[in-house]
N, CA, C and O atoms as a GROMACS GRO file, in nm:
protein
  340
    1UNK      N    1  20.120  10.774  -0.352
    1UNK     CA    2  20.116  10.828  -0.466
    1UNK      C    3  20.032  10.715  -0.573
    1UNK      O    4  20.068  10.600  -0.599
    2UNK      N    5  19.930  10.776  -0.616
    2UNK     CA    6  19.830  10.670  -0.703
    2UNK      C    7  19.894  10.643  -0.823
    2UNK      O    8  19.951  10.734  -0.884
    3UNK      N    9  19.891  10.510  -0.871
    3UNK     CA   10  19.942  10.424  -0.994
    3UNK      C   11  19.952  10.530  -1.108
    3UNK      O   12  20.046  10.543  -1.186
    4UNK      N   13  19.839  10.604  -1.103
    4UNK     CA   14  19.816  10.667  -1.232
    4UNK      C   15  19.928  10.789  -1.221
    4UNK      O   16  19.998  10.822  -1.317
    5UNK      N   17  19.934  10.846  -1.102
    5UNK     CA   18  20.026  10.960  -1.102
    5UNK      C   19  20.170  10.897  -1.133
    5UNK      O   20  20.240  10.952  -1.218
    6UNK      N   21  20.220  10.776  -1.064
    6UNK     CA   22  20.352  10.739  -1.084
    6UNK      C   23  20.363  10.715  -1.254
    6UNK      O   24  20.469  10.747  -1.309
    7UNK      N   25  20.268  10.667  -1.323
    7UNK     CA   26  20.290  10.630  -1.462
    7UNK      C   27  20.299  10.753  -1.539
    7UNK      O   28  20.367  10.752  -1.641
    8UNK      N   29  20.232  10.867  -1.499
    8UNK     CA   30  20.245  11.007  -1.554
    8UNK      C   31  20.378  11.061  -1.545
    8UNK      O   32  20.433  11.123  -1.636
    9UNK      N   33  20.419  11.040  -1.448
    9UNK     CA   34  20.566  11.084  -1.380
    9UNK      C   35  20.661  11.002  -1.488
    9UNK      O   36  20.757  11.058  -1.540
   10UNK      N   37  20.629  10.875  -1.516
   10UNK     CA   38  20.732  10.794  -1.585
   10UNK      C   39  20.724  10.838  -1.719
   10UNK      O   40  20.830  10.828  -1.781
   11UNK      N   41  20.620  10.888  -1.785
   11UNK     CA   42  20.620  10.938  -1.909
   11UNK      C   43  20.681  11.061  -1.938
   11UNK      O   44  20.753  11.082  -2.036
   12UNK      N   45  20.647  11.154  -1.841
   12UNK     CA   46  20.736  11.288  -1.821
   12UNK      C   47  20.877  11.243  -1.826
   12UNK      O   48  20.944  11.301  -1.912
   13UNK      N   49  20.932  11.165  -1.762
   13UNK     CA   50  21.088  11.137  -1.739
   13UNK      C   51  21.122  11.088  -1.864
   13UNK      O   52  21.225  11.127  -1.920
   14UNK      N   53  21.027  10.988  -1.926
   14UNK     CA   54  21.082  10.944  -2.073
   14UNK      C   55  21.094  11.042  -2.172
   14UNK      O   56  21.194  11.054  -2.243
   15UNK      N   57  20.979  11.124  -2.179
   15UNK     CA   58  20.985  11.251  -2.265
   15UNK      C   59  21.082  11.333  -2.246
   15UNK      O   60  21.131  11.390  -2.344
   16UNK      N   61  21.134  11.359  -2.111
   16UNK     CA   62  21.248  11.460  -2.086
   16UNK      C   63  21.380  11.386  -2.160
   16UNK      O   64  21.455  11.447  -2.236
   17UNK      N   65  21.389  11.282  -2.133
   17UNK     CA   66  21.524  11.200  -2.170
   17UNK      C   67  21.515  11.207  -2.329
   17UNK      O   68  21.622  11.226  -2.388
   18UNK      N   69  21.406  11.193  -2.401
   18UNK     CA   70  21.412  11.213  -2.528
   18UNK      C   71  21.447  11.356  -2.608
   18UNK      O   72  21.512  11.375  -2.710
   19UNK      N   73  21.377  11.449  -2.519
   19UNK     CA   74  21.399  11.588  -2.541
   19UNK      C   75  21.569  11.608  -2.510
   19UNK      O   76  21.634  11.683  -2.582
   20UNK      N   77  21.620  11.549  -2.420
   20UNK     CA   78  21.758  11.588  -2.387
   20UNK      C   79  21.862  11.529  -2.484
   20UNK      O   80  21.970  11.583  -2.510
   21UNK      N   81  21.817  11.409  -2.539
   21UNK     CA   82  21.891  11.354  -2.644
   21UNK      C   83  21.876  11.428  -2.770
   21UNK      O   84  21.978  11.453  -2.832
   22UNK      N   85  21.757  11.467  -2.817
   22UNK     CA   86  21.742  11.548  -2.926
   22UNK      C   87  21.824  11.683  -2.923
   22UNK      O   88  21.874  11.725  -3.027
   23UNK      N   89  21.837  11.744  -2.816
   23UNK     CA   90  21.900  11.856  -2.798
   23UNK      C   91  22.054  11.821  -2.797
   23UNK      O   92  22.126  11.898  -2.860
   24UNK      N   93  22.105  11.729  -2.741
   24UNK     CA   94  22.228  11.682  -2.753
   24UNK      C   95  22.285  11.646  -2.899
   24UNK      O   96  22.401  11.666  -2.936
   25UNK      N   97  22.184  11.592  -2.973
   25UNK     CA   98  22.204  11.547  -3.126
   25UNK      C   99  22.235  11.680  -3.197
   25UNK      O  100  22.335  11.694  -3.268
   26UNK      N  101  22.147  11.772  -3.175
   26UNK     CA  102  22.146  11.897  -3.264
   26UNK      C  103  22.274  11.969  -3.218
   26UNK      O  104  22.343  12.027  -3.303
   27UNK      N  105  22.307  11.967  -3.101
   27UNK     CA  106  22.409  12.038  -3.048
   27UNK      C  107  22.548  11.960  -3.094
   27UNK      O  108  22.638  12.024  -3.148
   28UNK      N  109  22.557  11.850  -3.074
   28UNK     CA  110  22.672  11.773  -3.155
   28UNK      C  111  22.703  11.780  -3.287
   28UNK      O  112  22.817  11.779  -3.335
   29UNK      N  113  22.574  11.789  -3.359
   29UNK     CA  114  22.578  11.795  -3.527
   29UNK      C  115  22.635  11.933  -3.560
   29UNK      O  116  22.690  11.958  -3.668
   30UNK      N  117  22.620  12.017  -3.467
   30UNK     CA  118  22.676  12.156  -3.499
   30UNK      C  119  22.807  12.195  -3.482
   30UNK      O  120  22.850  12.303  -3.523
   31UNK      N  121  22.886  12.097  -3.412
   31UNK     CA  122  23.023  12.115  -3.366
   31UNK      C  123  23.125  12.111  -3.475
   31UNK      O  124  23.115  12.018  -3.555
   32UNK      N  125  23.206  12.185  -3.489
   32UNK     CA  126  23.334  12.166  -3.566
   32UNK      C  127  23.390  12.023  -3.541
   32UNK      O  128  23.360  11.959  -3.440
   33UNK      N  129  23.480  11.974  -3.645
   33UNK     CA  130  23.553  11.856  -3.623
   33UNK      C  131  23.630  11.850  -3.487
   33UNK      O  132  23.615  11.772  -3.392
   34UNK      N  133  23.713  11.950  -3.504
   34UNK     CA  134  23.817  11.955  -3.389
   34UNK      C  135  23.724  11.969  -3.230
   34UNK      O  136  23.763  11.921  -3.124
   35UNK      N  137  23.599  12.042  -3.248
   35UNK     CA  138  23.495  12.032  -3.111
   35UNK      C  139  23.454  11.916  -3.100
   35UNK      O  140  23.452  11.869  -2.986
   36UNK      N  141  23.416  11.843  -3.197
   36UNK     CA  142  23.377  11.701  -3.182
   36UNK      C  143  23.459  11.612  -3.134
   36UNK      O  144  23.429  11.537  -3.042
   37UNK      N  145  23.555  11.612  -3.186
   37UNK     CA  146  23.676  11.513  -3.132
   37UNK      C  147  23.722  11.549  -2.989
   37UNK      O  148  23.763  11.462  -2.912
   38UNK      N  149  23.716  11.670  -2.958
   38UNK     CA  150  23.749  11.719  -2.816
   38UNK      C  151  23.645  11.677  -2.712
   38UNK      O  152  23.670  11.629  -2.601
   39UNK      N  153  23.507  11.704  -2.772
   39UNK     CA  154  23.387  11.645  -2.689
   39UNK      C  155  23.388  11.514  -2.668
   39UNK      O  156  23.351  11.469  -2.560
   40UNK      N  157  23.431  11.434  -2.772
   40UNK     CA  158  23.383  11.277  -2.756
   40UNK      C  159  23.512  11.237  -2.672
   40UNK      O  160  23.498  11.141  -2.596
   41UNK      N  161  23.633  11.296  -2.676
   41UNK     CA  162  23.760  11.239  -2.567
   41UNK      C  163  23.727  11.271  -2.431
   41UNK      O  164  23.745  11.195  -2.336
   42UNK      N  165  23.675  11.395  -2.426
   42UNK     CA  166  23.605  11.443  -2.290
   42UNK      C  167  23.501  11.367  -2.227
   42UNK      O  168  23.496  11.347  -2.105
   43UNK      N  169  23.428  11.330  -2.302
   43UNK     CA  170  23.302  11.247  -2.253
   43UNK      C  171  23.353  11.099  -2.206
   43UNK      O  172  23.320  11.042  -2.102
   44UNK      N  173  23.440  11.052  -2.303
   44UNK     CA  174  23.490  10.914  -2.253
   44UNK      C  175  23.592  10.913  -2.154
   44UNK      O  176  23.620  10.805  -2.101
   45UNK      N  177  23.658  11.025  -2.121
   45UNK     CA  178  23.715  11.033  -2.004
   45UNK      C  179  23.636  11.036  -1.879
   45UNK      O  180  23.685  10.983  -1.779
   46UNK      N  181  23.497  11.102  -1.870
   46UNK     CA  182  23.426  11.142  -1.758
   46UNK      C  183  23.368  10.993  -1.742
   46UNK      O  184  23.367  10.945  -1.629
   47UNK      N  185  23.327  10.928  -1.836
   47UNK     CA  186  23.277  10.796  -1.838
   47UNK      C  187  23.382  10.698  -1.766
   47UNK      O  188  23.348  10.608  -1.688
   48UNK      N  189  23.508  10.725  -1.801
   48UNK     CA  190  23.595  10.630  -1.714
   48UNK      C  191  23.638  10.656  -1.579
   48UNK      O  192  23.698  10.576  -1.507
   49UNK      N  193  23.596  10.800  -1.545
   49UNK     CA  194  23.617  10.846  -1.397
   49UNK      C  195  23.478  10.824  -1.327
   49UNK      O  196  23.478  10.831  -1.204
   50UNK      N  197  23.356  10.797  -1.392
   50UNK     CA  198  23.225  10.804  -1.348
   50UNK      C  199  23.214  10.707  -1.203
   50UNK      O  200  23.173  10.755  -1.097
   51UNK      N  201  23.259  10.565  -1.219
   51UNK     CA  202  23.245  10.512  -1.092
   51UNK      C  203  23.313  10.540  -0.999
   51UNK      O  204  23.275  10.497  -0.890
   52UNK      N  205  23.440  10.622  -1.006
   52UNK     CA  206  23.495  10.648  -0.879
   52UNK      C  207  23.434  10.751  -0.829
   52UNK      O  208  23.431  10.764  -0.706
   53UNK      N  209  23.376  10.843  -0.912
   53UNK     CA  210  23.328  10.987  -0.852
   53UNK      C  211  23.200  10.965  -0.812
   53UNK      O  212  23.140  11.057  -0.755
   54UNK      N  213  23.134  10.839  -0.835
   54UNK     CA  214  22.988  10.820  -0.796
   54UNK      C  215  22.873  10.912  -0.888
   54UNK      O  216  22.762  10.950  -0.850
   55UNK      N  217  22.933  10.933  -1.012
   55UNK     CA  218  22.856  10.999  -1.110
   55UNK      C  219  22.700  10.925  -1.145
   55UNK      O  220  22.695  10.820  -1.208
   56UNK      N  221  22.622  10.970  -1.112
   56UNK     CA  222  22.480  10.920  -1.134
   56UNK      C  223  22.431  10.926  -1.267
   56UNK      O  224  22.337  10.855  -1.303
   57UNK      N  225  22.500  11.025  -1.361
   57UNK     CA  226  22.446  11.054  -1.477
   57UNK      C  227  22.506  10.967  -1.589
   57UNK      O  228  22.498  11.001  -1.708
   58UNK      N  229  22.578  10.835  -1.541
   58UNK     CA  230  22.627  10.771  -1.617
   58UNK      C  231  22.580  10.737  -1.773
   58UNK      O  232  22.658  10.741  -1.868
   59UNK      N  233  22.422  10.699  -1.783
   59UNK     CA  234  22.347  10.665  -1.884
   59UNK      C  235  22.358  10.782  -1.976
   59UNK      O  236  22.366  10.776  -2.098
   60UNK      N  237  22.357  10.898  -1.896
   60UNK     CA  238  22.322  11.053  -2.003
   60UNK      C  239  22.464  11.063  -2.087
   60UNK      O  240  22.470  11.119  -2.197
   61UNK      N  241  22.596  10.992  -2.013
   61UNK     CA  242  22.730  11.034  -2.052
   61UNK      C  243  22.755  10.915  -2.154
   61UNK      O  244  22.837  10.928  -2.245
   62UNK      N  245  22.692  10.815  -2.138
   62UNK     CA  246  22.706  10.721  -2.262
   62UNK      C  247  22.637  10.737  -2.369
   62UNK      O  248  22.679  10.700  -2.478
   63UNK      N  249  22.502  10.804  -2.352
   63UNK     CA  250  22.423  10.839  -2.465
   63UNK      C  251  22.515  10.940  -2.544
   63UNK      O  252  22.541  10.916  -2.662
   64UNK      N  253  22.569  11.059  -2.477
   64UNK     CA  254  22.632  11.128  -2.535
   64UNK      C  255  22.747  11.125  -2.634
   64UNK      O  256  22.772  11.196  -2.731
   65UNK      N  257  22.822  10.999  -2.567
   65UNK     CA  258  22.942  10.947  -2.646
   65UNK      C  259  22.890  10.863  -2.758
   65UNK      O  260  22.959  10.862  -2.860
   66UNK      N  261  22.765  10.784  -2.756
   66UNK     CA  262  22.739  10.728  -2.846
   66UNK      C  263  22.686  10.834  -2.970
   66UNK      O  264  22.696  10.811  -3.090
   67UNK      N  265  22.640  10.928  -2.922
   67UNK     CA  266  22.590  11.041  -3.044
   67UNK      C  267  22.704  11.114  -3.101
   67UNK      O  268  22.699  11.165  -3.213
   68UNK      N  269  22.818  11.120  -3.014
   68UNK     CA  270  22.913  11.173  -3.081
   68UNK      C  271  23.000  11.097  -3.176
   68UNK      O  272  23.058  11.141  -3.274
   69UNK      N  273  22.998  10.963  -3.125
   69UNK     CA  274  23.084  10.843  -3.234
   69UNK      C  275  22.992  10.840  -3.352
   69UNK      O  276  23.044  10.837  -3.463
   70UNK      N  277  22.844  10.840  -3.340
   70UNK     CA  278  22.773  10.841  -3.459
   70UNK      C  279  22.815  10.949  -3.541
   70UNK      O  280  22.872  10.916  -3.645
   71UNK      N  281  22.800  11.073  -3.519
   71UNK     CA  282  22.827  11.189  -3.599
   71UNK      C  283  22.982  11.182  -3.644
   71UNK      O  284  23.010  11.214  -3.759
   72UNK      N  285  23.069  11.146  -3.566
   72UNK     CA  286  23.198  11.131  -3.627
   72UNK      C  287  23.212  11.058  -3.726
   72UNK      O  288  23.258  11.102  -3.832
   73UNK      N  289  23.177  10.938  -3.710
   73UNK     CA  290  23.172  10.818  -3.823
   73UNK      C  291  23.061  10.879  -3.943
   73UNK      O  292  23.087  10.849  -4.059
   74UNK      N  293  22.966  10.944  -3.922
   74UNK     CA  294  22.897  11.002  -4.017
   74UNK      C  295  22.987  11.091  -4.114
   74UNK      O  296  22.984  11.076  -4.236
   75UNK      N  297  23.053  11.170  -4.059
   75UNK     CA  298  23.142  11.276  -4.116
   75UNK      C  299  23.272  11.184  -4.172
   75UNK      O  300  23.324  11.208  -4.281
   76UNK      N  301  23.308  11.099  -4.102
   76UNK     CA  302  23.455  11.055  -4.158
   76UNK      C  303  23.420  10.908  -4.148
   76UNK      O  304  23.417  10.855  -4.037
   77UNK      N  305  23.393  10.836  -4.261
   77UNK     CA  306  23.370  10.708  -4.266
   77UNK      C  307  23.481  10.597  -4.266
   77UNK      O  308  23.480  10.485  -4.215
   78UNK      N  309  23.582  10.666  -4.342
   78UNK     CA  310  23.700  10.605  -4.367
   78UNK      C  311  23.839  10.641  -4.318
   78UNK      O  312  23.947  10.609  -4.369
   79UNK      N  313  23.811  10.726  -4.192
   79UNK     CA  314  23.928  10.767  -4.139
   79UNK      C  315  23.977  10.650  -4.034
   79UNK      O  316  23.892  10.593  -3.965
   80UNK      N  317  24.103  10.620  -4.024
   80UNK     CA  318  24.158  10.535  -3.919
   80UNK      C  319  24.133  10.554  -3.790
   80UNK      O  320  24.145  10.462  -3.709
   81UNK      N  321  24.093  10.684  -3.754
   81UNK     CA  322  24.068  10.740  -3.606
   81UNK      C  323  23.932  10.730  -3.582
   81UNK      O  324  23.894  10.773  -3.473
   82UNK      N  325  23.836  10.678  -3.668
   82UNK     CA  326  23.712  10.659  -3.644
   82UNK      C  327  23.667  10.600  -3.513
   82UNK      O  328  23.560  10.640  -3.468
   83UNK      N  329  23.737  10.510  -3.445
   83UNK     CA  330  23.699  10.435  -3.319
   83UNK      C  331  23.792  10.504  -3.206
   83UNK      O  332  23.806  10.445  -3.098
   84UNK      N  333  23.852  10.620  -3.227
   84UNK     CA  334  23.953  10.689  -3.137
   84UNK      C  335  23.892  10.727  -3.002
   84UNK      O  336  23.968  10.740  -2.907
   85UNK      N  337  23.765  10.747  -2.987
   85UNK     CA  338  23.674  10.808  -2.869
   85UNK      C  339  23.576  10.722  -2.827
   85UNK      O  340  23.499  10.756  -2.738
   0.00000   0.00000   0.00000
């Protein structure tokens, strides 16, 4: 594979990851509070199980958890449960 082909692939993968992140952000922002809390706890659990299960999408799960936490903290900045997931 030529260097320019590899570079084009890297750009496409970066753009794809950005697109996935934007879709996840839109989806997370449209969740109700109970759905968001459930989603965050679920993703946190999946991250804790990722090394044992050989899950290769660890970075994607961490990005989802970060987005869920940001959205929760945006909605409820003063709740004591703000760091619960």
